[in-house]
Rosetta silent file (secondary structure, phi, psi, omega in degrees, C-alpha in Angstrom):
SEQUENCE: MSTPTIDIYTKFACPFCVRAKQLFDAKGANYTEHDITMGGPKREEMMERAPMARTVPQIFIGEVHVGGFDDLAALERAGKLDPLLEGHNQG
SCORE:     score description
SCORE:     0.000 S_00000001
   1 L     0.000  132.813 -176.660   63.341    8.959   -3.120 S_00000001
   2 L   -87.774  156.369  178.541   66.728   10.372   -2.199 S_00000001
   3 L   -72.326  129.801 -178.389   69.408    8.652   -0.191 S_00000001
   4 L   -72.686  155.410  175.040   69.370    9.904    3.405 S_00000001
   5 L   -75.186  138.390  177.650   72.332   11.583    5.052 S_00000001
   6 E  -113.259  125.262  176.314   74.164    9.378    7.555 S_00000001
   7 E  -118.796  132.935  176.051   75.823   10.977   10.586 S_00000001
   8 E  -125.808  122.944  175.669   77.964    9.043   13.062 S_00000001
   9 E   -95.588  123.337 -172.546   79.210   10.640   16.272 S_00000001
  10 E  -130.454  170.138  170.359   82.382    8.857   17.394 S_00000001
  11 L  -131.870  156.188  179.472   85.308    9.001   19.804 S_00000001
  12 L   -58.165  138.364  175.142   88.932    8.016   19.332 S_00000001
  13 L    63.160   28.540  178.387   89.720    4.295   19.882 S_00000001
  14 L   -93.360  110.748 -177.121   86.043    3.302   20.115 S_00000001
  15 H   -64.880  -32.349  178.951   85.717   -0.289   18.809 S_00000001
  16 H   -70.585  -31.850  175.622   81.948   -0.019   18.325 S_00000001
  17 H   -64.595  -44.318  178.930   82.468    3.120   16.237 S_00000001
  18 H   -60.567  -43.566 -178.735   84.913    1.226   14.043 S_00000001
  19 H   -65.140  -39.161  178.171   82.439   -1.638   13.612 S_00000001
  20 H   -63.043  -45.756  179.836   79.631    0.745   12.641 S_00000001
  21 H   -64.081  -37.441  178.336   81.833    2.423   10.025 S_00000001
  22 H   -63.087  -40.250  179.147   82.923   -0.992    8.706 S_00000001
  23 H   -64.137  -45.315  177.700   79.285   -2.016    8.256 S_00000001
  24 H   -64.014  -40.240  178.184   78.493    1.168    6.344 S_00000001
  25 H   -61.288  -42.293 -179.616   81.665    0.754    4.261 S_00000001
  26 H   -63.314  -29.343  179.382   80.680   -2.837    3.406 S_00000001
  27 H   -88.747   -5.451 -178.321   77.316   -1.547    2.184 S_00000001
  28 L    72.798   23.210 -178.582   78.921    1.253    0.178 S_00000001
  29 L   -88.753  133.290  176.382   77.034    3.839    2.234 S_00000001
  30 L   -84.363  136.954  179.715   78.496    7.325    2.527 S_00000001
  31 L  -140.653  160.731  175.442   78.514    8.800    6.010 S_00000001
  32 E  -111.135  124.385  179.615   79.817   11.825    7.832 S_00000001
  33 E   -97.534  132.308  177.183   81.842   11.112   10.951 S_00000001
  34 E  -116.763  106.449 -179.611   81.827   13.633   13.780 S_00000001
  35 E   -81.679  116.359 -178.312   84.657   12.971   16.256 S_00000001
  36 L  -110.120   22.876 -178.755   83.557   14.226   19.669 S_00000001
  37 L   -51.726  -44.297 -177.141   86.568   12.905   21.627 S_00000001
  38 L   -98.160   15.499  179.987   87.434   16.399   22.838 S_00000001
  39 L    78.374 -139.128  176.708   83.823   17.578   23.144 S_00000001
  40 L    90.388 -169.389 -173.326   82.985   20.814   21.389 S_00000001
  41 H   -64.242  -32.051  179.918   80.063   21.909   19.224 S_00000001
  42 H   -70.509  -32.055  175.095   79.541   18.517   17.567 S_00000001
  43 H   -66.251  -42.898  177.362   79.120   16.870   20.986 S_00000001
  44 H   -61.397  -40.972  177.731   76.543   19.528   21.840 S_00000001
  45 H   -60.521  -45.033  178.778   74.845   18.860   18.495 S_00000001
  46 H   -59.280  -43.800 -178.255   74.722   15.119   19.281 S_00000001
  47 H   -66.795  -30.882  175.574   73.194   15.831   22.690 S_00000001
  48 H   -70.368  -40.360 -178.141   70.539   18.036   21.086 S_00000001
  49 H   -75.256  -31.587 -178.606   69.674   15.342   18.554 S_00000001
  50 L  -137.881   78.123 -172.964   69.756   12.500   21.114 S_00000001
  51 L   -56.208  -28.013 -178.389   69.299   13.985   24.599 S_00000001
  52 L   -90.569   -3.100 -176.523   69.519   10.622   26.387 S_00000001
  53 L   -71.058  129.445  177.493   72.677    9.510   24.553 S_00000001
  54 L  -127.881   -2.948 -177.405   75.681    8.955   26.788 S_00000001
  55 L  -128.104  166.445  173.103   77.729    6.588   24.642 S_00000001
  56 L  -122.116  155.530    0.643   79.182    6.470   21.141 S_00000001
  57 L   -75.769  157.653  165.886   78.637    5.805   18.407 S_00000001
  58 E  -116.530  124.586 -171.147   75.362    7.636   17.988 S_00000001
  59 E  -117.325  133.214  176.200   74.044    6.994   14.503 S_00000001
  60 E  -125.662  130.717  174.146   71.472    8.949   12.531 S_00000001
  61 E  -117.432  108.231 -170.700   70.154    7.917    9.131 S_00000001
  62 L    63.125 -129.889  178.334   68.222   10.871    7.793 S_00000001
  63 L   -93.882    2.232 -178.459   66.066   12.036   10.682 S_00000001
  64 E   -86.442  122.526  174.399   65.961    8.552   12.219 S_00000001
  65 E   -85.575  106.174 -178.700   68.028    8.140   15.390 S_00000001
  66 E   -73.092  -41.868 -175.435   69.254    4.568   15.083 S_00000001
  67 E   113.219 -138.454 -178.316   71.205    4.576   18.351 S_00000001
  68 L   -98.555 -167.213 -177.742   74.493    2.753   18.797 S_00000001
  69 H   -63.734  -41.181 -179.893   76.235   -0.100   17.021 S_00000001
  70 H   -58.929  -39.276  178.193   74.107   -2.806   18.669 S_00000001
  71 H   -66.634  -40.612  178.309   70.989   -1.046   17.376 S_00000001
  72 H   -63.144  -45.241 -179.969   72.518   -0.755   13.899 S_00000001
  73 H   -64.071  -36.777  178.238   73.458   -4.450   13.902 S_00000001
  74 H   -64.600  -40.286  175.957   69.932   -5.385   15.025 S_00000001
  75 H   -61.329  -41.978  179.835   68.477   -3.454   12.068 S_00000001
  76 H   -62.765  -47.532 -179.558   70.851   -5.311    9.751 S_00000001
  77 H   -61.344  -34.719 -178.266   69.899   -8.726   11.201 S_00000001
  78 L   -82.384   -3.020 -179.314   66.201   -7.880   10.853 S_00000001
  79 L    75.777   18.016 -177.227   66.638   -6.858    7.208 S_00000001
  80 L  -100.997   -9.260 -177.475   65.569   -3.288    8.010 S_00000001
  81 H   -72.345  -46.720 -177.992   68.869   -1.468    7.440 S_00000001
  82 H   -57.768  -47.131  177.550   68.938   -1.580    3.637 S_00000001
  83 H   -60.531  -36.870  178.704   65.449   -0.036    3.222 S_00000001
  84 H   -65.354  -41.047  178.291   66.408    2.703    5.692 S_00000001
  85 H   -66.936  -27.008 -179.987   69.614    3.402    3.747 S_00000001
  86 L   -84.387   -3.819  176.876   67.569    3.589    0.553 S_00000001
  87 L    98.939    8.946  176.556   65.356    6.284    2.054 S_00000001
  88 L   -90.389  156.530  176.927   62.359    4.209    3.085 S_00000001
  89 L    63.807   30.731  178.933   60.817    4.428    6.556 S_00000001
  90 L   -86.541  152.642  173.748   62.133    7.933    7.187 S_00000001
  91 L    76.707    0.000    0.000   60.670   10.346    9.674 S_00000001
């Protein structure tokens, strides 16, 4: 099973974005950050992937829309983040 792609949509000076990236860094997980501070095509992409999203970060692990930092932290507390990062429970 391959490691899923991680995408994080962020904005400048967002403390929750920083915390999400710190958690991924602590786990040694590679992620792609999309800064949507000034809008643009990546913001539109985020809105297509998560139509109800109005805040950042918005986190995707593979095709799974995790949500924001609180959702990511809840997965970690429940012991469900590591399996997701390893490619289990996708789709």
